[in-house]
N, CA, C and O of each residue as an XYZ file, in Angstrom:
800
protein
N      31.936    136.166     81.311
C      31.058    137.144     82.058
C      31.688    138.166     83.315
O      32.425    137.976     84.283
N      31.126    139.090     82.861
C      31.703    140.245     83.474
C      32.329    140.140     85.166
O      31.719    139.449     85.981
N      33.491    140.840     85.527
C      33.295    140.615     87.246
C      32.508    141.476     88.341
O      32.488    142.671     88.633
N      31.989    140.542     88.724
C      30.903    141.271     90.025
C      31.621    142.720     90.842
O      31.167    143.852     91.007
N      32.954    142.076     91.247
C      33.817    143.524     92.166
C      35.091    143.315     90.698
O      35.439    142.449     89.895
N      35.374    144.572     91.020
C      36.474    145.311     90.143
C      37.850    145.354     91.671
O      38.996    145.684     91.366
N      37.611    145.088     92.790
C      38.789    145.672     93.352
C      38.577    144.441     94.738
O      37.619    143.677     94.620
N      39.352    144.316     95.820
C      39.707    143.332     96.529
C      38.757    144.663     97.793
O      38.357    144.178     98.852
N      38.605    145.567     97.644
C      37.910    146.384     98.504
C      36.429    145.887     98.480
O      35.566    145.467     99.252
N      36.687    146.262     96.727
C      34.518    146.078     97.040
C      34.477    144.935     97.263
O      33.671    144.866     98.190
N      34.945    143.545     96.947
C      34.714    141.682     97.353
C      34.825    141.889     98.801
O      34.110    141.177     99.505
N      35.600    142.743     99.369
C      35.556    142.127    101.018
C      34.545    142.701    101.429
O      33.822    142.166    102.270
N      34.320    143.761    100.980
C      32.754    144.802    101.627
C      31.669    143.768    101.577
O      30.792    143.737    102.439
N      31.706    143.132    100.826
C      30.184    142.337    100.616
C      30.712    140.476    100.698
O      29.905    139.659    100.254
N      31.752    140.084    101.143
C      31.799    138.681    101.103
C      32.742    138.605    102.673
O      33.301    139.568    103.198
N      32.717    137.359    103.131
C      33.053    137.108    104.253
C      33.907    136.241    104.347
O      33.600    135.058    104.199
N      35.462    136.721    104.674
C      36.637    135.874    104.829
C      36.373    134.579    105.832
O      36.030    134.739    107.003
N      36.573    133.279    105.228
C      36.444    131.920    106.289
C      35.065    131.640    106.002
O      34.700    130.563    106.474
N      34.139    132.313    105.338
C      33.016    131.953    105.340
C      32.993    131.558    103.433
O      32.815    130.484    102.858
N      33.241    132.875    102.920
C      32.987    132.842    101.823
C      33.976    132.668    100.723
O      33.821    132.172     99.607
N      35.106    133.225    101.328
C      36.629    132.725    100.759
C      37.781    132.680    101.799
O      37.558    132.964    102.976
N      38.920    132.348    101.393
C      40.142    131.688    102.329
C      41.333    132.488    101.650
O      41.409    132.714    100.442
N      42.132    132.829    102.486
C      43.664    133.327    101.345
C      44.499    132.318    102.302
O      44.398    132.335    103.529
N      45.318    131.460    101.592
C      46.303    130.731    102.224
C      48.017    131.136    101.772
O      48.443    130.790    100.670
N      48.732    131.753    102.581
C      50.025    131.930    102.117
C      50.970    131.744    102.696
O      50.930    132.214    103.833
N      51.989    131.178    102.398
C      53.175    130.926    102.788
C      54.292    131.561    102.107
O      54.479    131.563    100.891
N      55.109    132.169    103.113
C      56.570    133.176    102.632
C      57.453    132.391    103.060
O      57.535    131.819    104.147
N      58.453    132.368    101.730
C      59.672    131.369    101.737
C      60.595    132.295    101.842
O      60.264    133.474    101.718
N      61.928    131.940    102.089
C      63.230    132.508    101.645
C      63.666    132.807    100.611
O      64.858    133.092    100.495
N      62.656    132.823     99.389
C      63.276    132.204     97.909
C      62.633    133.991     97.235
O      61.930    134.734     97.919
N      63.092    134.304     95.852
C      62.850    135.000     95.104
C      61.647    134.642     93.617
O      61.501    135.133     92.498
N      60.930    133.437     94.469
C      59.855    133.125     93.492
C      58.723    133.538     93.792
O      58.946    133.946     94.932
N      57.644    133.736     93.599
C      56.418    133.504     94.329
C      55.243    132.811     93.313
O      54.806    133.258     92.253
N      54.984    131.888     93.837
C      53.795    131.111     92.974
C      52.125    131.466     93.721
O      51.774    131.278     94.886
N      51.463    131.933     92.756
C      50.095    132.542     93.187
C      49.180    132.391     92.200
O      49.279    132.551     90.983
N      48.018    131.967     93.086
C      46.601    131.319     92.544
C      45.592    132.391     92.957
O      44.989    132.437     94.029
N      45.505    133.265     91.907
C      44.848    134.244     92.389
C      42.951    134.003     92.440
O      42.139    134.548     93.187
N      42.719    132.966     91.320
C      41.693    132.072     90.867
C      41.306    131.135     91.959
O      40.076    131.085     91.949
N      41.814    130.329     92.947
C      41.927    129.087     93.507
C      40.601    128.982     94.338
O      39.659    129.766     94.463
N      40.885    127.588     94.927
C      39.919    127.020     95.565
C      38.672    126.802     94.484
O      39.049    126.778     93.312
N      37.127    126.627     94.722
C      36.128    126.768     93.386
C      36.110    127.816     92.844
O      35.070    128.114     92.255
N      37.175    128.708     92.837
C      36.703    129.703     91.595
C      37.351    129.419     90.201
O      36.786    129.626     89.127
N      38.456    128.979     90.340
C      38.982    127.987     89.075
C      39.883    126.821     90.031
O      40.932    126.838     90.675
N      38.723    125.735     89.684
C      39.218    124.680     90.485
C      40.295    124.043     89.675
O      40.272    123.905     88.452
N      41.367    123.620     90.598
C      42.293    123.049     90.542
C      43.435    123.517     90.812
O      44.265    122.804     91.377
N      43.770    125.091     90.388
C      44.428    126.123     90.076
C      45.209    125.800     91.437
O      46.342    125.349     91.271
N      44.705    125.989     92.970
C      45.487    125.971     94.047
C      46.104    124.726     94.367
O      47.265    124.643     94.768
N      45.174    123.545     94.157
C      46.319    122.108     94.020
C      47.996    122.395     93.215
O      49.016    122.429     93.904
N      48.016    122.555     91.895
C      48.775    122.873     90.821
C      49.786    123.778     91.294
O      50.994    123.565     91.395
N      49.022    125.000     91.618
C      50.042    126.415     92.610
C      50.924    125.357     93.683
O      52.145    125.260     93.558
N      50.550    124.973     94.209
C      51.074    124.434     95.726
C      51.986    123.498     95.297
O      53.052    123.452     95.910
N      51.748    122.507     94.094
C      52.949    121.694     93.824
C      53.824    122.278     93.342
O      54.927    121.792     93.595
N      53.820    123.417     92.539
C      54.857    123.679     92.045
C      55.712    124.543     92.648
O      56.903    124.687     92.368
N      54.937    125.256     93.682
C      55.952    125.722     95.264
C      56.592    124.867     95.658
O      57.821    124.929     95.687
N      55.695    123.540     96.185
C      56.105    122.581     96.981
C      56.417    123.709     98.306
O      55.822    124.715     98.691
N      58.459    122.526     99.072
C      58.749    123.327    100.057
C      59.797    124.167     99.958
O      60.617    124.197    100.875
N      59.988    125.255     98.460
C      61.012    125.612     98.181
C      60.614    126.961     97.492
O      61.469    127.846     97.486
N      59.555    127.173     96.987
C      58.789    128.865     96.706
C      57.866    129.738     97.709
O      57.575    129.000     98.650
N      57.428    130.716     97.839
C      56.510    131.437     98.299
C      55.358    130.901     97.492
O      55.571    130.553     96.331
N      53.822    130.783     98.158
C      52.909    130.500     97.890
C      51.899    131.154     98.420
O      51.682    131.345     99.616
N      51.166    131.559     97.332
C      49.843    132.405     97.971
C      48.518    131.871     96.770
O      48.533    131.753     95.544
N      47.424    131.635     97.835
C      45.982    131.225     97.161
C      44.367    131.798     97.672
O      43.604    131.323     98.513
N      44.222    133.032     96.765
C      42.805    133.648     97.257
C      41.555    132.230     96.338
O      41.315    131.979     95.157
N      41.084    131.660     97.633
C      40.136    130.296     97.462
C      38.820    130.809     97.540
O      38.444    131.477     98.503
N      37.862    130.437     96.252
C      36.256    130.470     96.695
C      36.087    129.269     97.098
O      36.627    128.236     96.702
N      34.831    129.536     98.411
C      34.522    128.314     99.286
C      33.337    128.349     99.056
O      32.644    127.748     99.877
N      32.548    129.093     97.794
C      31.398    129.040     97.747
C      30.672    128.036     96.588
O      30.529    128.250     95.384
N      30.222    126.732     97.487
C      29.631    125.677     96.397
C      28.894    126.167     94.820
O      29.255    125.892     93.676
N      27.750    126.981     95.307
C      26.755    127.245     94.066
C      27.807    128.270     93.333
O      28.162    127.898     92.215
N      28.198    129.153     93.670
C      28.504    130.469     92.883
C      29.831    131.073     93.120
O      29.855    132.303     93.084
N      31.029    130.406     93.373
C      32.411    131.033     93.654
C      32.951    132.107     92.369
O      33.747    133.045     92.321
N      32.041    131.406     91.366
C      32.763    132.559     90.259
C      32.423    133.582     90.284
O      32.790    134.215     89.294
N      31.667    134.299     91.201
C      30.916    135.667     91.618
C      32.518    136.265     92.690
O      32.434    137.311     93.333
N      33.687    135.512     92.700
C      34.885    136.117     93.546
C      35.885    136.081     92.825
O      37.004    136.154     93.333
N      35.667    135.933     91.168
C      36.768    136.251     90.416
C      36.992    137.757     90.074
O      36.155    138.452     89.499
N      38.337    138.221     90.535
C      38.551    139.492     89.891
C      39.973    139.468     88.888
O      41.081    138.972     89.095
N      39.594    139.993     88.081
C      40.122    139.838     86.802
C      41.571    140.177     87.089
O      41.697    141.036     87.961
N      43.135    139.527     86.360
C      44.318    139.963     87.577
C      44.787    140.846     86.930
O      45.951    141.006     87.298
N      44.479    141.632     86.029
C      44.944    143.131     86.539
C      44.320    144.108     87.467
O      44.878    145.153     87.803
N      42.969    143.679     87.927
C      42.394    144.216     89.004
C      42.985    143.423     90.487
O      42.690    143.725     91.643
N      43.619    142.668     90.163
C      43.857    141.903     91.316
C      44.486    142.558     92.429
O      45.711    142.489     92.327
N      44.045    143.251     93.595
C      44.851    143.562     94.559
C      45.208    143.729     96.309
O      45.584    144.542     97.154
N      44.842    142.515     96.144
C      44.352    141.856     97.503
C      45.306    142.099     98.323
O      46.205    141.291     98.089
N      45.698    143.073     99.505
C      46.812    143.384     99.781
C      48.083    142.370    100.173
O      49.248    142.436     99.782
N      47.505    141.481    101.013
C      48.704    140.260    100.915
C      49.636    139.504     99.995
O      50.799    139.106    100.046
N      48.283    139.464     98.831
C      49.595    139.281     97.551
C      50.221    139.977     97.173
O      51.260    139.582     96.646
N      49.876    141.668     97.248
C      50.391    142.271     96.325
C      52.300    142.483     97.480
O      53.470    142.820     97.300
N      51.576    142.100     98.339
C      52.874    142.280     99.381
C      53.758    141.288     99.099
O      54.960    141.542     99.023
N      53.278    140.060     98.912
C      54.223    138.506     98.816
C      54.673    138.651     97.066
O      55.706    138.088     96.706
N      54.048    139.233     96.303
C      54.483    139.540     94.908
C      55.920    140.368     95.021
O      56.988    139.761     95.097
N      55.821    142.031     95.026
C      56.294    142.860     95.191
C      57.922    142.857     96.176
O      58.895    143.611     96.203
N      57.442    141.252     97.077
C      58.776    141.057     97.189
C      59.508    140.225     96.880
O      60.609    140.119     97.420
N      59.029    139.302     95.797
C      59.449    138.378     94.848
C      60.076    139.118     94.086
O      59.617    140.235     93.848
N      61.278    138.697     93.509
C      61.659    138.791     92.128
C      60.542    138.865     90.524
O      60.348    139.609     89.563
N      60.010    137.420     91.143
C      59.422    137.347     90.324
C      58.095    136.245     90.613
O      58.225    135.298     91.390
N      56.771    136.533     89.843
C      55.304    135.780     89.918
C      55.541    134.784     88.963
O      56.347    134.818     88.034
N      54.703    133.827     89.303
C      53.997    132.962     88.285
C      53.069    132.827     88.492
O      52.824    132.549     89.666
N      51.847    132.929     87.468
C      50.301    133.016     88.272
C      49.738    131.544     87.865
O      50.348    130.967     86.965
N      48.822    131.010     88.352
C      48.456    129.694     88.153
C      46.972    129.669     87.705
O      46.115    129.705     88.589
N      46.570    129.607     86.306
C      44.977    130.344     86.537
C      44.317    128.859     85.505
O      45.040    128.147     84.809
N      42.835    128.697     85.666
C      42.356    127.668     84.711
C      41.617    128.506     83.983
O      41.467    129.695     84.265
N      41.079    127.888     82.937
C      40.553    128.745     81.352
C      39.171    127.253     81.251
O      39.005    126.146     81.761
N      38.627    127.953     80.486
C      37.621    127.001     79.996
C      38.377    126.045     78.669
O      39.272    126.489     77.950
N      37.752    124.593     78.556
C      38.830    124.201     77.724
C      38.544    124.926     75.776
O      39.340    125.130     74.860
N      37.625    125.035     75.851
C      36.985    125.988     74.082
C      37.898    125.083     73.093
O      38.846    125.468     72.408
N      37.363    123.787     73.203
C      38.208    123.024     71.972
C      39.155    122.569     72.018
O      39.597    121.766     71.196
N      39.841    123.074     73.243
C      41.411    122.708     73.214
C      41.147    122.153     75.146
O      40.793    122.891     76.065
N      41.395    121.023     75.200
C      40.988    120.685     76.356
C      42.168    120.037     77.114
O      41.932    119.501     78.196
N      44.034    120.057     76.371
C      44.953    119.916     76.857
C      45.828    120.938     76.465
O      46.898    120.385     76.720
N      46.160    122.177     75.970
C      47.184    122.988     75.830
C      47.100    123.928     77.181
O      46.047    124.331     77.676
N      48.424    124.195     77.675
C      48.483    124.741     79.093
C      48.901    126.678     77.864
O      49.809    126.811     77.043
N      48.283    127.299     78.100
C      49.081    128.206     77.639
C      49.860    129.444     78.648
O      49.381    130.116     79.561
N      50.741    129.432     78.276
C      51.830    130.045     78.855
C      51.802    131.345     78.357
O      51.731    131.655     77.168
N      51.892    132.491     79.828
C      52.220    133.937     78.951
C      52.686    134.928     80.062
O      53.000    134.331     81.092
N      52.808    136.218     80.122
C      53.099    137.067     80.790
C      54.099    137.763     80.060
O      54.354    137.776     78.856
N      54.566    138.285     80.944
C      56.009    139.392     80.098
C      57.834    139.261     80.066
O      58.850    139.837     79.677
N      57.448    138.328     80.623
C      58.972    137.650     80.786
C      58.866    136.230     79.849
O      58.322    135.132     79.968
N      59.620    136.845     78.962
C      59.042    135.914     77.836
C      60.444    135.076     77.704
O      60.465    134.076     76.985
N      61.541    135.473     78.364
C      62.587    133.956     78.211
C      62.342    132.924     79.042
O      62.721    131.785     78.772
N      61.479    133.321     80.476
C      61.021    132.260     81.568
C      59.959    131.832     80.815
O      59.775    130.665     81.160
N      59.107    132.154     79.922
C      57.908    131.884     79.249
C      58.315    130.741     78.459
O      57.860    129.607     78.611
N      59.051    131.027     77.743
C      59.720    129.994     76.155
C      60.643    128.871     77.327
O      60.942    127.776     76.849
N      61.020    129.115     78.629
C      61.547    128.112     79.327
C      60.971    127.467     79.986
O      61.629    126.531     80.440
N      59.422    127.544     80.451
C      58.881    126.922     80.879
C      57.692    126.286     79.920
O      56.816    125.563     80.393
N      57.767    126.667     78.403
C      56.948    125.688     77.838
C      58.201    124.835     77.415
O      57.980    123.632     77.554
N      59.416    125.119     76.952
C      59.985    124.185     76.682
C      60.422    123.015     77.894
O      61.090    122.059     77.500
N      60.155    123.065     78.952
C      60.042    122.041     80.042
C      58.881    121.322     80.305
O      58.938    120.143     80.656
N      57.472    122.129     80.122
C      56.657    121.247     80.088
C      56.600    120.351     78.302
O      56.403    119.143     78.170
N      56.746    120.991     77.548
C      56.979    120.100     76.271
C      57.875    118.436     76.510
O      57.736    117.228     76.325
N      58.711    119.334     76.980
C      59.615    118.018     77.060
C      59.330    116.916     78.396
O      59.984    115.885     78.550
N      58.322    117.327     79.224
C      57.591    116.234     80.111
C      56.836    115.741     79.522
O      56.462    114.679     80.019
N      56.291    116.064     78.439
C      55.064    115.400     77.690
C      53.923    116.287     77.590
O      53.136    116.109     76.660
N      53.725    117.236     78.442
C      52.522    118.135     78.346
C      52.494    118.596     77.010
O      53.388    118.136     76.299
N      51.647    119.437     76.447
C      51.096    120.382     75.672
C      50.893    121.972     76.106
O      49.966    122.604     76.613
N      52.284    122.310     75.631
C      52.388    124.133     76.179
C      52.898    124.857     75.022
O      53.887    124.493     74.385
N      52.050    126.115     74.712
C      52.263    127.032     73.775
C      52.523    128.450     74.571
O      51.741    128.882     75.418
N      53.340    128.893     74.303
C      53.643    130.544     74.300
C      52.885    131.369     73.812
O      52.968    131.372     72.584
N      51.921    132.335     74.359
C      51.216    133.130     74.017
C      51.292    134.476     74.351
O      51.205    134.824     75.528
N      51.477    135.442     73.251
C      51.847    136.978     73.486
C      50.767    137.819     73.034
O      49.661    137.295     72.902
N      50.956    139.356     72.713
C      50.172    139.876     72.203
C      48.913    139.636     71.390
O      48.823    138.977     70.355
N      48.087    140.196     71.951
C      46.509    139.929     70.897
C      46.145    138.723     71.050
O      45.383    138.203     70.235
N      46.601    138.080     72.083
C      46.132    136.545     72.432
C      45.156    137.256     74.046
O      45.405    138.181     74.819
N      44.163    136.367     73.962
C      43.077    137.123     74.863
C      43.370    137.050     76.623
O      42.821    137.629     77.561
N      44.489    136.062     76.552
C      45.037    135.308     78.260
C      46.322    135.402     78.023
O      47.101    134.487     78.288
N      46.648    136.434     77.540
C      48.396    136.841     77.353
C      48.845    136.738     78.578
O      49.602    135.825     78.907
N      48.493    137.523     79.273
C      48.761    137.926     80.761
C      49.819    139.053     80.434
O      50.847    138.946     81.102
N      49.781    140.167     79.499
C      50.798    140.942     79.472
C      50.532    142.340     79.999
O      51.444    143.160     79.894
N      49.764    142.582     80.369
C      49.114    143.872     81.082
C      50.291    144.108     82.495
O      50.354    143.351     83.464
N      51.042    145.202     82.305
C      51.812    145.105     83.290
C      51.077    145.396     84.916
O      51.814    145.606     85.879
N      50.047    145.382     85.012
C      48.722    145.451     86.074
C      48.826    143.989     86.431
O      48.938    143.581     87.587
N      48.786    143.302     85.456
C      48.796    141.677     85.969
C      49.175    141.505     87.172
O      50.039    142.333     87.460
N      48.885    140.694     88.154
C      49.311    140.568     89.237
C      50.847    139.536     89.341
O      51.660    139.376     90.251
N      50.748    138.996     87.992
C      52.064    137.712     87.744
C      53.253    139.126     86.987
O      54.438    138.797     87.038
N      53.099    139.932     86.628
C      54.090    140.798     86.479
C      54.418    142.179     87.652
O      55.091    143.209     87.614
N      53.754    141.680     88.391
C      54.287    143.002     89.836
C      55.426    142.595     90.858
O      55.776    143.241     91.846
N      55.925    141.397     90.415
C      57.406    141.792     90.851
C      58.337    142.465     90.938
O      58.314    143.557     90.370
N      59.606    142.013     91.757
C      60.629    143.446     91.572
C      61.297    143.436     89.861
O      61.989    144.368     89.451
N      61.041    142.561     89.243
C      61.522    142.560     87.665
C      60.523    143.421     86.932
O      60.800    144.450     86.315
N      59.324    142.878     87.073
C      58.247    143.579     86.123
C      57.661    142.647     85.393
O      56.783    142.962     84.590
N      57.978    141.616     85.529
C      57.660    140.536     84.434
C      57.838    139.725     84.904
O      58.890    139.555     85.521
N      56.403    138.382     84.798
C      56.330    137.160     85.316
C      55.203    136.452     84.354
O      54.694    137.014     83.384
N      54.943    135.301     84.733
C      54.232    134.044     83.949
C      53.423    133.708     84.270
O      53.334    133.132     85.354
N      52.401    133.920     83.441
C      50.919    133.077     83.374
C      50.508    131.989     82.654
O      50.439    131.828     81.435
N      50.134    130.959     83.945
C      49.897    129.636     83.188
C      48.709    129.553     82.978
O      48.116    130.000     83.960
N      48.001    129.204     82.183
C      46.111    129.133     82.056
C      46.401    127.646     81.751
O      47.420    127.328     81.137
N      45.483    126.718     82.189
C      45.468    125.445     82.211
C      43.720    125.317     81.670
O      42.807    126.054     82.042
N      43.640    124.387     80.894
C      42.217    124.134     80.067
C      41.783    123.381     81.805
O      42.474    123.161     82.800
N      40.061    123.135     81.433
C      39.500    122.584     82.990
C      40.076    121.138     82.712
O      40.799    120.609     83.556
N      39.810    120.605     81.728
C      39.901    118.964     81.702
C      41.278    118.300     82.046
O      41.361    117.172     82.530
N      42.742    119.393     81.647
C      43.773    119.035     82.344
C      43.683    119.319     83.836
O      44.413    118.665     84.581
N      42.824    120.269     84.366
C      43.212    120.770     85.822
C      42.284    119.343     86.372
O      42.993    118.369     86.624
N      41.140    119.202     86.523
C      40.598    118.024     87.156
C      41.656    116.606     86.844
O      41.915    115.760     87.700
N      42.101    116.596     85.618
C      43.002    115.566     85.629
C      44.419    115.393     86.154
O      45.048    114.352     85.964
N      45.038    116.716     86.998
C      45.760    116.847     87.586
C      45.567    116.642     89.327
O      46.316    116.176     90.185
N      44.587    117.060     89.360
C      43.797    116.834     90.809
C      43.909    115.631     90.886
O      44.678    115.140     91.712
N      43.017    114.711     89.870
C      42.688    113.528     90.621
C      44.479    112.698     90.522
O      44.808    111.922     91.420
N      45.072    112.888     89.807
C      46.306    112.322     89.529
C      47.892    112.663     90.205
O      48.717    113.368     89.625
N      48.018    112.299     90.950
C      49.466    112.896     91.824
C      50.576    112.265     90.790
O      51.705    112.736     90.925
N      50.494    111.781     90.302
C      52.021    112.125     89.457
C      52.152    112.866     88.777
O      53.194    113.520     88.728
N      51.006    113.079     87.876
C      50.560    114.142     86.624
C      51.186    115.698     87.227
O      51.977    116.546     86.816
N      50.235    115.480     88.559
C      50.552    117.243     88.683
C      52.569    117.277     89.426
O      53.509    118.066     89.328
N      52.391    116.253     89.946
C      53.892    116.276     90.265
C      55.168    116.411     89.355
O      56.255    116.895     89.672
N      54.615    115.632     87.616
C      55.486    115.725     86.839
C      55.588    117.333     86.417
O      56.647    117.952     86.312
N      54.221    117.886     86.193
C      53.852    119.051     85.912
C      54.627    119.736     86.446
O      55.527    120.168     85.725
N      54.635    120.188     88.098
C      55.125    120.914     88.742
C      56.904    120.664     88.849
O      57.620    121.644     89.051
N      57.412    119.497     88.718
C      58.662    119.608     88.547
C      59.115    120.141     87.101
O      60.239    120.642     87.067
N      58.711    120.117     86.439
C      59.401    120.528     84.930
C      59.143    122.469     85.223
O      60.029    123.256     84.889
N      58.045    122.869     85.761
C      58.422    124.543     86.121
C      58.984    125.092     86.448
O      59.341    126.176     85.986
N      59.558    124.159     88.138
C      60.346    124.199     89.138
C      61.947    124.396     88.084
O      62.588    125.443     87.996
N      62.274    123.108     87.411
C      63.332    123.343     86.836
C      63.804    124.087     85.851
O      64.971    124.293     85.518
N      62.430    124.623     85.244
C      62.277    125.648     84.304
C      62.654    126.984     84.974
O      63.194    127.915     84.376
N      62.285    126.983     86.389
C      62.870    128.066     87.293
C      64.088    128.662     87.921
O      64.500    129.785     88.211
N      64.624    126.978     88.034
C      65.775    127.240     88.638
C      67.110    126.754     87.358
O      68.212    126.244     87.557
N      66.505    127.127     86.185
C      67.434    127.012     85.172
C      67.783    128.091     84.639
O      68.839    128.150     84.008
N      67.075    129.016     84.767
C      66.295    130.255     84.136
C      67.926    131.643     84.711
O      67.916    132.094     85.856
N      68.791    131.952     83.951
C      69.481    132.779     84.039
C      69.478    134.554     83.923
O      69.339    135.110     82.833
N      69.645    135.283     85.162
C      69.590    135.252     86.318
C      69.281    133.884     86.657
O      68.558    133.294     85.854
N      69.835    133.001     88.091
C      69.022    132.246     88.803
C      68.106    133.023     89.723
O      68.237    133.918     90.557
N      66.856    132.106     89.079
C      65.870    132.915     90.605
C      65.523    132.349     91.273
O      64.676    132.894     91.980
N      65.793    131.133     91.548
C      65.322    130.169     92.677
C      66.073    130.571     93.885
O      65.900    129.972     94.947
């Protein structure tokens, strides 16, 4: 389904902050920003997962839909996501990790890991797999590869980030199961902290 809004300016002209959506942001002394641009009720579970990854270590940004009936209308595709606070946080970071939700589409377990930072993408895939999750790298030609330089995950100082696409069934499970969410978050943090040059 096509987005209703092609930019944050058009969204903000038609929706009310604090009623239809909210922005949660915590800036920390870190070179990494964890972002959920479709959080809250837009792509359920993505805010919780992003928050678990950020913990008290990385900067965090969540744009959250609050509309019970139709938060999907607040979705702005990642290559056009230009909310000013998000852009400021990401542009000040070395690298950004975007946390997203996708439909299961016959694969209710695999985390698709994309973005332009290929070495970090692969390190995160390896860490997730070692932690018992199904994860696969996705690249050029994949519909959710996160390869557009304008994608919010690729707008950090190094010009390359990582996009995590989690299926709904897995997201729902991770919201219910604190231990599973903690295990996923620890795996992603481990990959970030081991990446050379150090990003943490």
